[in-house]
PDB file of the backbone (N, CA, C, O) and the ligand in Angstrom, with CONECT records:
HET     ZN  A 101       1
ATOM      1  N   MET A   1      38.699   5.083 -21.291  1.00  0.00           N
ATOM      2  CA  MET A   1      40.069   5.143 -20.690  1.00  0.00           C
ATOM      3  C   MET A   1      40.120   6.562 -19.909  1.00  0.00           C
ATOM      4  O   MET A   1      39.840   7.603 -20.504  1.00  0.00           O
ATOM      5  N   SER A   2      40.482   6.546 -18.580  1.00  0.00           N
ATOM      6  CA  SER A   2      40.563   7.648 -17.820  1.00  0.00           C
ATOM      7  C   SER A   2      41.911   8.413 -18.224  1.00  0.00           C
ATOM      8  O   SER A   2      42.867   7.824 -18.728  1.00  0.00           O
ATOM      9  N   ILE A   3      41.888   9.837 -17.942  1.00  0.00           N
ATOM     10  CA  ILE A   3      43.028  10.566 -18.120  1.00  0.00           C
ATOM     11  C   ILE A   3      44.287  10.045 -17.506  1.00  0.00           C
ATOM     12  O   ILE A   3      45.370  10.062 -18.091  1.00  0.00           O
ATOM     13  N   GLY A   4      44.114   9.625 -16.411  1.00  0.00           N
ATOM     14  CA  GLY A   4      45.309   9.001 -15.595  1.00  0.00           C
ATOM     15  C   GLY A   4      45.983   7.920 -16.417  1.00  0.00           C
ATOM     16  O   GLY A   4      47.200   7.918 -16.607  1.00  0.00           O
ATOM     17  N   SER A   5      45.149   6.989 -16.906  1.00  0.00           N
ATOM     18  CA  SER A   5      45.780   5.763 -17.610  1.00  0.00           C
ATOM     19  C   SER A   5      46.268   6.196 -18.861  1.00  0.00           C
ATOM     20  O   SER A   5      47.278   5.649 -19.304  1.00  0.00           O
ATOM     21  N   TRP A   6      45.619   7.240 -19.607  1.00  0.00           N
ATOM     22  CA  TRP A   6      46.245   7.822 -20.780  1.00  0.00           C
ATOM     23  C   TRP A   6      47.501   8.373 -20.554  1.00  0.00           C
ATOM     24  O   TRP A   6      48.396   8.249 -21.390  1.00  0.00           O
ATOM     25  N   PHE A   7      47.662   8.983 -19.478  1.00  0.00           N
ATOM     26  CA  PHE A   7      49.059   9.595 -19.218  1.00  0.00           C
ATOM     27  C   PHE A   7      50.116   8.637 -18.924  1.00  0.00           C
ATOM     28  O   PHE A   7      51.286   8.826 -19.255  1.00  0.00           O
ATOM     29  N   SER A   8      49.666   7.523 -18.249  1.00  0.00           N
ATOM     30  CA  SER A   8      50.665   6.638 -17.863  1.00  0.00           C
ATOM     31  C   SER A   8      51.028   5.778 -19.120  1.00  0.00           C
ATOM     32  O   SER A   8      52.111   5.196 -19.186  1.00  0.00           O
ATOM     33  N   ARG A   9      50.082   5.713 -20.124  1.00  0.00           N
ATOM     34  CA  ARG A   9      50.450   5.099 -21.344  1.00  0.00           C
ATOM     35  C   ARG A   9      51.293   5.925 -22.177  1.00  0.00           C
ATOM     36  O   ARG A   9      52.228   5.405 -22.785  1.00  0.00           O
ATOM     37  N   PHE A  10      51.045   7.210 -22.267  1.00  0.00           N
ATOM     38  CA  PHE A  10      51.738   8.079 -23.201  1.00  0.00           C
ATOM     39  C   PHE A  10      52.558   9.044 -22.572  1.00  0.00           C
ATOM     40  O   PHE A  10      53.141   9.890 -23.250  1.00  0.00           O
ATOM     41  N   GLY A  11      52.661   8.998 -21.294  1.00  0.00           N
ATOM     42  CA  GLY A  11      53.276  10.096 -20.523  1.00  0.00           C
ATOM     43  C   GLY A  11      54.825  10.228 -20.761  1.00  0.00           C
ATOM     44  O   GLY A  11      55.510   9.511 -21.491  1.00  0.00           O
ATOM     45  N   ARG A  12      55.157  11.093 -20.139  1.00  0.00           N
ATOM     46  CA  ARG A  12      56.735  11.527 -20.334  1.00  0.00           C
ATOM     47  C   ARG A  12      57.614  10.743 -19.343  1.00  0.00           C
ATOM     48  O   ARG A  12      58.836  10.776 -19.492  1.00  0.00           O
ATOM     49  N   LYS A  13      57.064  10.047 -18.348  1.00  0.00           N
ATOM     50  CA  LYS A  13      57.964   9.240 -17.543  1.00  0.00           C
ATOM     51  C   LYS A  13      57.691   7.632 -17.855  1.00  0.00           C
ATOM     52  O   LYS A  13      56.704   7.162 -18.422  1.00  0.00           O
ATOM     53  N   GLY A  14      58.766   6.965 -17.362  1.00  0.00           N
ATOM     54  CA  GLY A  14      58.634   5.525 -17.414  1.00  0.00           C
ATOM     55  C   GLY A  14      59.054   5.059 -18.799  1.00  0.00           C
ATOM     56  O   GLY A  14      58.276   4.352 -19.440  1.00  0.00           O
ATOM     57  N   ASN A  15      60.206   5.401 -19.289  1.00  0.00           N
ATOM     58  CA  ASN A  15      60.694   4.895 -20.502  1.00  0.00           C
ATOM     59  C   ASN A  15      61.772   3.829 -20.216  1.00  0.00           C
ATOM     60  O   ASN A  15      62.624   3.582 -21.069  1.00  0.00           O
ATOM     61  N   ASP A  16      61.745   3.179 -18.999  1.00  0.00           N
ATOM     62  CA  ASP A  16      62.687   2.169 -18.592  1.00  0.00           C
ATOM     63  C   ASP A  16      62.803   1.198 -19.621  1.00  0.00           C
ATOM     64  O   ASP A  16      63.956   0.882 -19.915  1.00  0.00           O
ATOM     65  N   SER A  17      61.854   0.640 -20.248  1.00  0.00           N
ATOM     66  CA  SER A  17      61.927  -0.376 -21.347  1.00  0.00           C
ATOM     67  C   SER A  17      62.567   0.012 -22.514  1.00  0.00           C
ATOM     68  O   SER A  17      62.954  -0.861 -23.290  1.00  0.00           O
ATOM     69  N   ASP A  18      62.753   1.280 -22.778  1.00  0.00           N
ATOM     70  CA  ASP A  18      63.546   1.780 -23.984  1.00  0.00           C
ATOM     71  C   ASP A  18      64.934   1.821 -23.710  1.00  0.00           C
ATOM     72  O   ASP A  18      65.327   2.446 -22.725  1.00  0.00           O
ATOM     73  N   PRO A  19      65.802   1.174 -24.532  1.00  0.00           N
ATOM     74  CA  PRO A  19      67.272   1.170 -24.338  1.00  0.00           C
ATOM     75  C   PRO A  19      67.761   2.547 -24.731  1.00  0.00           C
ATOM     76  O   PRO A  19      68.573   3.149 -24.028  1.00  0.00           O
ATOM     77  N   VAL A  20      67.210   3.108 -25.985  1.00  0.00           N
ATOM     78  CA  VAL A  20      67.726   4.371 -26.264  1.00  0.00           C
ATOM     79  C   VAL A  20      66.893   5.443 -25.723  1.00  0.00           C
ATOM     80  O   VAL A  20      65.697   5.254 -25.499  1.00  0.00           O
ATOM     81  N   SER A  21      67.488   6.590 -25.498  1.00  0.00           N
ATOM     82  CA  SER A  21      66.655   7.791 -25.005  1.00  0.00           C
ATOM     83  C   SER A  21      65.860   8.277 -26.232  1.00  0.00           C
ATOM     84  O   SER A  21      66.371   8.837 -27.202  1.00  0.00           O
ATOM     85  N   MET A  22      64.486   7.985 -26.074  1.00  0.00           N
ATOM     86  CA  MET A  22      63.504   8.169 -27.127  1.00  0.00           C
ATOM     87  C   MET A  22      62.701   9.439 -26.617  1.00  0.00           C
ATOM     88  O   MET A  22      62.504   9.665 -25.423  1.00  0.00           O
ATOM     89  N   VAL A  23      62.272  10.221 -27.632  1.00  0.00           N
ATOM     90  CA  VAL A  23      61.362  11.371 -27.240  1.00  0.00           C
ATOM     91  C   VAL A  23      60.078  10.790 -26.850  1.00  0.00           C
ATOM     92  O   VAL A  23      59.594   9.839 -27.465  1.00  0.00           O
ATOM     93  N   PRO A  24      59.494  11.359 -25.808  1.00  0.00           N
ATOM     94  CA  PRO A  24      58.237  10.833 -25.349  1.00  0.00           C
ATOM     95  C   PRO A  24      57.134  10.847 -26.357  1.00  0.00           C
ATOM     96  O   PRO A  24      57.146  11.619 -27.315  1.00  0.00           O
ATOM     97  N   CYS A  25      56.123   9.933 -26.116  1.00  0.00           N
ATOM     98  CA  CYS A  25      55.058  10.019 -27.118  1.00  0.00           C
ATOM     99  C   CYS A  25      54.347  11.251 -27.065  1.00  0.00           C
ATOM    100  O   CYS A  25      53.783  11.579 -28.109  1.00  0.00           O
ATOM    101  N   GLY A  26      54.248  12.012 -26.072  1.00  0.00           N
ATOM    102  CA  GLY A  26      53.472  13.262 -25.957  1.00  0.00           C
ATOM    103  C   GLY A  26      54.106  14.228 -26.998  1.00  0.00           C
ATOM    104  O   GLY A  26      53.386  14.941 -27.696  1.00  0.00           O
ATOM    105  N   GLU A  27      55.526  14.243 -27.097  1.00  0.00           N
ATOM    106  CA  GLU A  27      56.227  15.113 -27.881  1.00  0.00           C
ATOM    107  C   GLU A  27      55.889  14.730 -29.398  1.00  0.00           C
ATOM    108  O   GLU A  27      55.630  15.566 -30.264  1.00  0.00           O
ATOM    109  N   VAL A  28      55.927  13.397 -29.589  1.00  0.00           N
ATOM    110  CA  VAL A  28      55.626  13.003 -30.979  1.00  0.00           C
ATOM    111  C   VAL A  28      54.234  13.513 -31.569  1.00  0.00           C
ATOM    112  O   VAL A  28      53.994  13.863 -32.725  1.00  0.00           O
ATOM    113  N   ARG A  29      53.428  13.463 -30.529  1.00  0.00           N
ATOM    114  CA  ARG A  29      51.898  13.947 -30.877  1.00  0.00           C
ATOM    115  C   ARG A  29      51.821  15.401 -30.917  1.00  0.00           C
ATOM    116  O   ARG A  29      50.972  15.934 -31.632  1.00  0.00           O
ATOM    117  N   GLU A  30      52.599  16.067 -30.241  1.00  0.00           N
ATOM    118  CA  GLU A  30      52.571  17.518 -30.266  1.00  0.00           C
ATOM    119  C   GLU A  30      53.106  17.975 -31.644  1.00  0.00           C
ATOM    120  O   GLU A  30      52.583  18.910 -32.250  1.00  0.00           O
ATOM    121  N   SER A  31      54.140  17.301 -32.107  1.00  0.00           N
ATOM    122  CA  SER A  31      54.841  17.706 -33.312  1.00  0.00           C
ATOM    123  C   SER A  31      54.276  16.934 -34.622  1.00  0.00           C
ATOM    124  O   SER A  31      54.775  17.147 -35.727  1.00  0.00           O
ATOM    125  N   GLY A  32      53.289  16.096 -34.450  1.00  0.00           N
ATOM    126  CA  GLY A  32      52.884  15.208 -35.398  1.00  0.00           C
ATOM    127  C   GLY A  32      52.509  15.856 -36.772  1.00  0.00           C
ATOM    128  O   GLY A  32      52.890  15.364 -37.835  1.00  0.00           O
ATOM    129  N   SER A  33      51.724  17.016 -36.695  1.00  0.00           N
ATOM    130  CA  SER A  33      51.320  17.664 -37.892  1.00  0.00           C
ATOM    131  C   SER A  33      52.392  18.299 -38.582  1.00  0.00           C
ATOM    132  O   SER A  33      52.464  18.327 -39.811  1.00  0.00           O
ATOM    133  N   ASP A  34      53.357  18.890 -37.690  1.00  0.00           N
ATOM    134  CA  ASP A  34      54.550  19.601 -38.252  1.00  0.00           C
ATOM    135  C   ASP A  34      55.416  18.485 -38.965  1.00  0.00           C
ATOM    136  O   ASP A  34      55.991  18.735 -40.024  1.00  0.00           O
ATOM    137  N   TYR A  35      55.488  17.293 -38.377  1.00  0.00           N
ATOM    138  CA  TYR A  35      56.266  16.335 -38.980  1.00  0.00           C
ATOM    139  C   TYR A  35      55.809  15.996 -40.373  1.00  0.00           C
ATOM    140  O   TYR A  35      56.516  15.973 -41.380  1.00  0.00           O
ATOM    141  N   ILE A  36      54.427  15.716 -40.278  1.00  0.00           N
ATOM    142  CA  ILE A  36      53.835  15.411 -41.730  1.00  0.00           C
ATOM    143  C   ILE A  36      54.012  16.659 -42.770  1.00  0.00           C
ATOM    144  O   ILE A  36      54.208  16.491 -43.974  1.00  0.00           O
ATOM    145  N   ASP A  37      53.923  17.827 -42.190  1.00  0.00           N
ATOM    146  CA  ASP A  37      54.264  18.820 -43.287  1.00  0.00           C
ATOM    147  C   ASP A  37      55.659  19.025 -43.518  1.00  0.00           C
ATOM    148  O   ASP A  37      56.031  19.707 -44.473  1.00  0.00           O
ATOM    149  N   GLY A  38      56.534  18.442 -42.652  1.00  0.00           N
ATOM    150  CA  GLY A  38      58.102  18.659 -42.839  1.00  0.00           C
ATOM    151  C   GLY A  38      58.518  19.898 -42.327  1.00  0.00           C
ATOM    152  O   GLY A  38      59.550  20.435 -42.727  1.00  0.00           O
ATOM    153  N   ASP A  39      57.707  20.447 -41.374  1.00  0.00           N
ATOM    154  CA  ASP A  39      58.024  21.812 -40.741  1.00  0.00           C
ATOM    155  C   ASP A  39      58.987  21.609 -39.583  1.00  0.00           C
ATOM    156  O   ASP A  39      59.534  22.603 -39.106  1.00  0.00           O
ATOM    157  N   CYS A  40      59.237  20.395 -39.091  1.00  0.00           N
ATOM    158  CA  CYS A  40      60.009  20.218 -37.890  1.00  0.00           C
ATOM    159  C   CYS A  40      61.470  20.447 -38.176  1.00  0.00           C
ATOM    160  O   CYS A  40      61.962  20.213 -39.279  1.00  0.00           O
ATOM    161  N   GLU A  41      62.162  20.922 -37.123  1.00  0.00           N
ATOM    162  CA  GLU A  41      63.647  20.908 -37.332  1.00  0.00           C
ATOM    163  C   GLU A  41      64.180  19.421 -37.625  1.00  0.00           C
ATOM    164  O   GLU A  41      63.569  18.409 -37.282  1.00  0.00           O
ATOM    165  N   GLU A  42      65.359  19.433 -38.284  1.00  0.00           N
ATOM    166  CA  GLU A  42      65.826  18.231 -38.890  1.00  0.00           C
ATOM    167  C   GLU A  42      66.075  17.137 -37.622  1.00  0.00           C
ATOM    168  O   GLU A  42      65.868  15.928 -37.732  1.00  0.00           O
ATOM    169  N   GLN A  43      66.476  17.688 -36.613  1.00  0.00           N
ATOM    170  CA  GLN A  43      66.755  16.811 -35.304  1.00  0.00           C
ATOM    171  C   GLN A  43      65.383  16.247 -34.859  1.00  0.00           C
ATOM    172  O   GLN A  43      65.285  15.037 -34.652  1.00  0.00           O
ATOM    173  N   VAL A  44      64.385  17.021 -34.712  1.00  0.00           N
ATOM    174  CA  VAL A  44      63.106  16.640 -34.312  1.00  0.00           C
ATOM    175  C   VAL A  44      62.512  15.619 -35.224  1.00  0.00           C
ATOM    176  O   VAL A  44      61.877  14.674 -34.756  1.00  0.00           O
ATOM    177  N   GLN A  45      62.693  15.770 -36.516  1.00  0.00           N
ATOM    178  CA  GLN A  45      62.199  15.026 -37.599  1.00  0.00           C
ATOM    179  C   GLN A  45      62.767  13.568 -37.401  1.00  0.00           C
ATOM    180  O   GLN A  45      62.056  12.566 -37.481  1.00  0.00           O
ATOM    181  N   SER A  46      64.133  13.550 -37.132  1.00  0.00           N
ATOM    182  CA  SER A  46      64.803  12.220 -36.933  1.00  0.00           C
ATOM    183  C   SER A  46      64.513  11.527 -35.673  1.00  0.00           C
ATOM    184  O   SER A  46      64.535  10.303 -35.550  1.00  0.00           O
ATOM    185  N   GLN A  47      64.237  12.381 -34.729  1.00  0.00           N
ATOM    186  CA  GLN A  47      63.784  11.880 -33.363  1.00  0.00           C
ATOM    187  C   GLN A  47      62.539  11.166 -33.606  1.00  0.00           C
ATOM    188  O   GLN A  47      62.353  10.028 -33.176  1.00  0.00           O
ATOM    189  N   ILE A  48      61.629  11.855 -34.331  1.00  0.00           N
ATOM    190  CA  ILE A  48      60.218  11.205 -34.385  1.00  0.00           C
ATOM    191  C   ILE A  48      60.274   9.931 -35.202  1.00  0.00           C
ATOM    192  O   ILE A  48      59.673   8.905 -34.883  1.00  0.00           O
ATOM    193  N   MET A  49      61.130  10.078 -36.412  1.00  0.00           N
ATOM    194  CA  MET A  49      61.272   8.897 -37.120  1.00  0.00           C
ATOM    195  C   MET A  49      61.775   7.676 -36.291  1.00  0.00           C
ATOM    196  O   MET A  49      61.281   6.556 -36.423  1.00  0.00           O
ATOM    197  N   GLN A  50      62.715   7.941 -35.490  1.00  0.00           N
ATOM    198  CA  GLN A  50      63.321   6.922 -34.610  1.00  0.00           C
ATOM    199  C   GLN A  50      62.289   6.372 -33.606  1.00  0.00           C
ATOM    200  O   GLN A  50      62.281   5.186 -33.278  1.00  0.00           O
ATOM    201  N   HIS A  51      61.397   7.305 -33.123  1.00  0.00           N
ATOM    202  CA  HIS A  51      60.319   6.944 -32.252  1.00  0.00           C
ATOM    203  C   HIS A  51      59.240   6.078 -32.922  1.00  0.00           C
ATOM    204  O   HIS A  51      58.665   5.164 -32.329  1.00  0.00           O
ATOM    205  N   LEU A  52      59.029   6.390 -34.066  1.00  0.00           N
ATOM    206  CA  LEU A  52      57.882   5.685 -34.935  1.00  0.00           C
ATOM    207  C   LEU A  52      58.412   4.171 -35.158  1.00  0.00           C
ATOM    208  O   LEU A  52      57.649   3.205 -35.186  1.00  0.00           O
ATOM    209  N   GLY A  53      59.688   4.094 -35.298  1.00  0.00           N
ATOM    210  CA  GLY A  53      60.243   2.795 -35.654  1.00  0.00           C
ATOM    211  C   GLY A  53      60.046   1.715 -34.382  1.00  0.00           C
ATOM    212  O   GLY A  53      59.984   0.492 -34.512  1.00  0.00           O
ATOM    213  N   LEU A  54      59.966   2.420 -33.193  1.00  0.00           N
ATOM    214  CA  LEU A  54      59.979   1.696 -31.884  1.00  0.00           C
ATOM    215  C   LEU A  54      58.565   1.677 -31.379  1.00  0.00           C
ATOM    216  O   LEU A  54      58.251   0.752 -30.630  1.00  0.00           O
ATOM    217  N   CYS A  55      57.707   2.554 -31.686  1.00  0.00           N
ATOM    218  CA  CYS A  55      56.518   2.651 -30.913  1.00  0.00           C
ATOM    219  C   CYS A  55      55.351   2.567 -31.850  1.00  0.00           C
ATOM    220  O   CYS A  55      54.988   3.524 -32.534  1.00  0.00           O
ATOM    221  N   THR A  56      54.745   1.328 -31.859  1.00  0.00           N
ATOM    222  CA  THR A  56      53.626   1.047 -32.856  1.00  0.00           C
ATOM    223  C   THR A  56      52.452   2.028 -32.593  1.00  0.00           C
ATOM    224  O   THR A  56      51.755   2.453 -33.514  1.00  0.00           O
ATOM    225  N   ASP A  57      52.269   2.361 -31.313  1.00  0.00           N
ATOM    226  CA  ASP A  57      51.095   3.239 -30.949  1.00  0.00           C
ATOM    227  C   ASP A  57      51.213   4.552 -31.787  1.00  0.00           C
ATOM    228  O   ASP A  57      50.282   4.974 -32.473  1.00  0.00           O
ATOM    229  N   CYS A  58      52.318   5.112 -31.689  1.00  0.00           N
ATOM    230  CA  CYS A  58      52.506   6.423 -32.385  1.00  0.00           C
ATOM    231  C   CYS A  58      52.563   6.293 -33.819  1.00  0.00           C
ATOM    232  O   CYS A  58      52.055   7.144 -34.550  1.00  0.00           O
ATOM    233  N   ASP A  59      53.215   5.166 -34.305  1.00  0.00           N
ATOM    234  CA  ASP A  59      53.225   4.909 -35.718  1.00  0.00           C
ATOM    235  C   ASP A  59      51.858   4.907 -36.291  1.00  0.00           C
ATOM    236  O   ASP A  59      51.631   5.599 -37.283  1.00  0.00           O
ATOM    237  N   GLY A  60      50.915   4.173 -35.739  1.00  0.00           N
ATOM    238  CA  GLY A  60      49.579   3.974 -36.127  1.00  0.00           C
ATOM    239  C   GLY A  60      48.824   5.341 -36.132  1.00  0.00           C
ATOM    240  O   GLY A  60      48.122   5.747 -37.058  1.00  0.00           O
ATOM    241  N   TRP A  61      49.087   6.024 -34.899  1.00  0.00           N
ATOM    242  CA  TRP A  61      48.538   7.344 -34.692  1.00  0.00           C
ATOM    243  C   TRP A  61      49.005   8.341 -35.903  1.00  0.00           C
ATOM    244  O   TRP A  61      48.179   9.027 -36.506  1.00  0.00           O
ATOM    245  N   LEU A  62      50.294   8.358 -36.181  1.00  0.00           N
ATOM    246  CA  LEU A  62      50.602   9.248 -37.169  1.00  0.00           C
ATOM    247  C   LEU A  62      50.139   8.883 -38.546  1.00  0.00           C
ATOM    248  O   LEU A  62      49.865   9.749 -39.377  1.00  0.00           O
ATOM    249  N   LYS A  63      50.057   7.673 -38.774  1.00  0.00           N
ATOM    250  CA  LYS A  63      49.517   7.228 -40.122  1.00  0.00           C
ATOM    251  C   LYS A  63      48.115   7.673 -40.350  1.00  0.00           C
ATOM    252  O   LYS A  63      47.732   8.178 -41.406  1.00  0.00           O
ATOM    253  N   SER A  64      47.336   7.451 -39.261  1.00  0.00           N
ATOM    254  CA  SER A  64      45.922   7.953 -39.335  1.00  0.00           C
ATOM    255  C   SER A  64      45.772   9.450 -39.345  1.00  0.00           C
ATOM    256  O   SER A  64      44.793   9.952 -39.897  1.00  0.00           O
ATOM    257  N   LEU A  65      46.784  10.262 -38.704  1.00  0.00           N
ATOM    258  CA  LEU A  65      46.799  11.601 -38.763  1.00  0.00           C
ATOM    259  C   LEU A  65      47.114  12.097 -40.171  1.00  0.00           C
ATOM    260  O   LEU A  65      46.521  13.056 -40.665  1.00  0.00           O
ATOM    261  N   ALA A  66      48.111  11.377 -40.826  1.00  0.00           N
ATOM    262  CA  ALA A  66      48.555  11.786 -42.078  1.00  0.00           C
ATOM    263  C   ALA A  66      47.420  11.523 -43.125  1.00  0.00           C
ATOM    264  O   ALA A  66      47.242  12.299 -44.063  1.00  0.00           O
ATOM    265  N   MET A  67      46.708  10.473 -42.945  1.00  0.00           N
ATOM    266  CA  MET A  67      45.535  10.082 -43.795  1.00  0.00           C
ATOM    267  C   MET A  67      44.499  11.245 -43.694  1.00  0.00           C
ATOM    268  O   MET A  67      44.019  11.794 -44.686  1.00  0.00           O
ATOM    269  N   THR A  68      44.213  11.556 -42.456  1.00  0.00           N
ATOM    270  CA  THR A  68      43.211  12.674 -42.201  1.00  0.00           C
ATOM    271  C   THR A  68      43.638  13.929 -42.835  1.00  0.00           C
ATOM    272  O   THR A  68      42.829  14.548 -43.526  1.00  0.00           O
ATOM    273  N   VAL A  69      44.940  14.397 -42.648  1.00  0.00           N
ATOM    274  CA  VAL A  69      45.298  15.612 -43.141  1.00  0.00           C
ATOM    275  C   VAL A  69      45.298  15.393 -44.805  1.00  0.00           C
ATOM    276  O   VAL A  69      44.814  16.291 -45.494  1.00  0.00           O
ATOM    277  N   GLY A  70      45.762  14.377 -45.346  1.00  0.00           N
ATOM    278  CA  GLY A  70      45.885  14.198 -46.743  1.00  0.00           C
ATOM    279  C   GLY A  70      44.355  14.376 -47.364  1.00  0.00           C
ATOM    280  O   GLY A  70      44.082  15.096 -48.324  1.00  0.00           O
ATOM    281  N   LEU A  71      43.477  13.618 -46.658  1.00  0.00           N
ATOM    282  CA  LEU A  71      42.081  13.590 -47.145  1.00  0.00           C
ATOM    283  C   LEU A  71      41.532  15.122 -47.101  1.00  0.00           C
ATOM    284  O   LEU A  71      40.879  15.587 -48.036  1.00  0.00           O
ATOM    285  N   LEU A  72      41.802  15.745 -46.119  1.00  0.00           N
ATOM    286  CA  LEU A  72      41.362  17.109 -45.984  1.00  0.00           C
ATOM    287  C   LEU A  72      41.822  17.931 -47.114  1.00  0.00           C
ATOM    288  O   LEU A  72      41.024  18.688 -47.666  1.00  0.00           O
ATOM    289  N   ARG A  73      43.087  17.840 -47.515  1.00  0.00           N
ATOM    290  CA  ARG A  73      43.760  18.719 -48.527  1.00  0.00           C
ATOM    291  C   ARG A  73      43.295  18.099 -49.793  1.00  0.00           C
ATOM    292  O   ARG A  73      43.011  18.901 -50.682  1.00  0.00           O
ATOM    293  N   GLU A  74      43.156  16.805 -50.065  1.00  0.00           N
ATOM    294  CA  GLU A  74      42.644  16.344 -51.300  1.00  0.00           C
ATOM    295  C   GLU A  74      41.208  16.473 -51.694  1.00  0.00           C
ATOM    296  O   GLU A  74      40.837  16.354 -52.861  1.00  0.00           O
ATOM    297  N   THR A  75      40.378  16.727 -50.651  1.00  0.00           N
ATOM    298  CA  THR A  75      38.946  16.731 -50.898  1.00  0.00           C
ATOM    299  C   THR A  75      38.657  18.143 -51.651  1.00  0.00           C
ATOM    300  O   THR A  75      38.875  19.229 -51.112  1.00  0.00           O
ATOM    301  N   PRO A  76      38.212  18.012 -52.778  1.00  0.00           N
ATOM    302  CA  PRO A  76      37.918  19.303 -53.492  1.00  0.00           C
ATOM    303  C   PRO A  76      36.602  19.873 -52.841  1.00  0.00           C
ATOM    304  O   PRO A  76      35.897  19.202 -52.088  1.00  0.00           O
ATOM    305  N   GLU A  77      36.363  21.059 -53.169  1.00  0.00           N
ATOM    306  CA  GLU A  77      35.248  21.796 -52.673  1.00  0.00           C
ATOM    307  C   GLU A  77      34.026  21.052 -53.157  1.00  0.00           C
ATOM    308  O   GLU A  77      33.872  20.853 -54.362  1.00  0.00           O
ATOM    309  N   ILE A  78      33.106  20.611 -52.213  1.00  0.00           N
ATOM    310  CA  ILE A  78      31.971  19.822 -52.737  1.00  0.00           C
ATOM    311  C   ILE A  78      30.793  20.835 -52.797  1.00  0.00           C
ATOM    312  O   ILE A  78      30.546  21.662 -51.919  1.00  0.00           O
ATOM    313  N   GLU A  79      30.124  20.664 -53.917  1.00  0.00           N
ATOM    314  CA  GLU A  79      28.939  21.505 -53.983  1.00  0.00           C
ATOM    315  C   GLU A  79      27.788  20.779 -53.156  1.00  0.00           C
ATOM    316  O   GLU A  79      27.373  19.651 -53.419  1.00  0.00           O
ATOM    317  N   VAL A  80      27.350  21.553 -52.159  1.00  0.00           N
ATOM    318  CA  VAL A  80      26.245  20.891 -51.511  1.00  0.00           C
ATOM    319  C   VAL A  80      24.863  21.472 -51.999  1.00  0.00           C
ATOM    320  O   VAL A  80      24.612  22.677 -51.981  1.00  0.00           O
ATOM    321  N   PRO A  81      24.022  20.531 -52.422  1.00  0.00           N
ATOM    322  CA  PRO A  81      22.701  20.949 -52.805  1.00  0.00           C
ATOM    323  C   PRO A  81      22.045  21.774 -51.852  1.00  0.00           C
ATOM    324  O   PRO A  81      22.334  21.587 -50.670  1.00  0.00           O
ATOM    325  N   GLU A  82      21.193  22.677 -52.153  1.00  0.00           N
ATOM    326  CA  GLU A  82      20.400  23.529 -51.257  1.00  0.00           C
ATOM    327  C   GLU A  82      19.485  22.734 -50.435  1.00  0.00           C
ATOM    328  O   GLU A  82      19.222  23.123 -49.298  1.00  0.00           O
ATOM    329  N   SER A  83      18.955  21.612 -50.922  1.00  0.00           N
ATOM    330  CA  SER A  83      18.112  20.854 -50.159  1.00  0.00           C
ATOM    331  C   SER A  83      18.764  20.093 -48.989  1.00  0.00           C
ATOM    332  O   SER A  83      18.165  19.755 -47.968  1.00  0.00           O
ATOM    333  N   THR A  84      20.001  19.875 -49.246  1.00  0.00           N
ATOM    334  CA  THR A  84      20.879  19.207 -48.151  1.00  0.00           C
ATOM    335  C   THR A  84      21.181  20.173 -47.123  1.00  0.00           C
ATOM    336  O   THR A  84      21.203  19.868 -45.931  1.00  0.00           O
ATOM    337  N   MET A  85      21.450  21.509 -47.626  1.00  0.00           N
ATOM    338  CA  MET A  85      21.723  22.623 -46.682  1.00  0.00           C
ATOM    339  C   MET A  85      20.478  22.831 -45.819  1.00  0.00           C
ATOM    340  O   MET A  85      20.612  22.968 -44.603  1.00  0.00           O
ATOM    341  N   GLU A  86      19.332  22.859 -46.366  1.00  0.00           N
ATOM    342  CA  GLU A  86      18.166  22.856 -45.602  1.00  0.00           C
ATOM    343  C   GLU A  86      17.984  21.895 -44.589  1.00  0.00           C
ATOM    344  O   GLU A  86      17.476  22.180 -43.505  1.00  0.00           O
ATOM    345  N   ARG A  87      18.414  20.660 -44.923  1.00  0.00           N
ATOM    346  CA  ARG A  87      18.198  19.667 -44.121  1.00  0.00           C
ATOM    347  C   ARG A  87      19.164  19.879 -42.815  1.00  0.00           C
ATOM    348  O   ARG A  87      18.833  19.663 -41.650  1.00  0.00           O
ATOM    349  N   ILE A  88      20.315  20.307 -43.232  1.00  0.00           N
ATOM    350  CA  ILE A  88      21.390  20.517 -42.205  1.00  0.00           C
ATOM    351  C   ILE A  88      20.964  21.579 -41.224  1.00  0.00           C
ATOM    352  O   ILE A  88      21.059  21.412 -40.008  1.00  0.00           O
ATOM    353  N   ARG A  89      20.501  22.655 -41.772  1.00  0.00           N
ATOM    354  CA  ARG A  89      20.036  23.801 -40.947  1.00  0.00           C
ATOM    355  C   ARG A  89      18.850  23.223 -40.001  1.00  0.00           C
ATOM    356  O   ARG A  89      18.736  23.559 -38.822  1.00  0.00           O
ATOM    357  N   GLY A  90      18.020  22.353 -40.629  1.00  0.00           N
ATOM    358  CA  GLY A  90      16.844  21.852 -39.883  1.00  0.00           C
ATOM    359  C   GLY A  90      17.385  21.011 -38.669  1.00  0.00           C
ATOM    360  O   GLY A  90      16.791  20.998 -37.591  1.00  0.00           O
ATOM    361  N   ILE A  91      18.460  20.362 -38.884  1.00  0.00           N
ATOM    362  CA  ILE A  91      18.998  19.538 -37.832  1.00  0.00           C
ATOM    363  C   ILE A  91      19.527  20.475 -36.659  1.00  0.00           C
ATOM    364  O   ILE A  91      19.367  20.226 -35.464  1.00  0.00           O
ATOM    365  N   GLN A  92      20.111  21.472 -37.119  1.00  0.00           N
ATOM    366  CA  GLN A  92      20.847  22.338 -36.143  1.00  0.00           C
ATOM    367  C   GLN A  92      19.829  23.223 -35.279  1.00  0.00           C
ATOM    368  O   GLN A  92      19.948  23.483 -34.082  1.00  0.00           O
ATOM    369  N   ARG A  93      18.832  23.618 -36.114  1.00  0.00           N
ATOM    370  CA  ARG A  93      17.722  24.454 -35.391  1.00  0.00           C
ATOM    371  C   ARG A  93      16.278  23.960 -35.807  1.00  0.00           C
ATOM    372  O   ARG A  93      15.626  24.473 -36.716  1.00  0.00           O
ATOM    373  N   PRO A  94      15.876  22.935 -35.052  1.00  0.00           N
ATOM    374  CA  PRO A  94      14.554  22.341 -35.483  1.00  0.00           C
ATOM    375  C   PRO A  94      13.362  23.318 -35.200  1.00  0.00           C
ATOM    376  O   PRO A  94      13.087  23.732 -34.074  1.00  0.00           O
ATOM    377  N   GLU A  95      12.749  23.610 -36.237  1.00  0.00           N
ATOM    378  CA  GLU A  95      11.601  24.484 -36.027  1.00  0.00           C
ATOM    379  C   GLU A  95      10.484  23.722 -36.496  1.00  0.00           C
ATOM    380  O   GLU A  95       9.349  24.197 -36.450  1.00  0.00           O
TER     381      GLU A  95
HETATM  382 ZN    ZN A 101      55.103   6.613 -28.936  1.00  0.00          ZN2+
END
């Protein structure tokens, strides 16, 4: 997908089809991680919630973001065996 079509899909213009004045997808994506953390202002939080109810694109995007964030937080420190580290180093710098 080209940048141009990405913008026309998620851009700030062209909300003609939306009866309510909805925050643009771009803003939802900018505030996505804050929304998950509950760091948004109350107004923003409810605007995003409203947006998610109407926009399946952002709804799916936010769910996968929330999952990624959740996974990152829940993943405990994994002990990496030295042999694996060696292999990783080998991949980075093949000698
Ligand atoms: Zn959206």
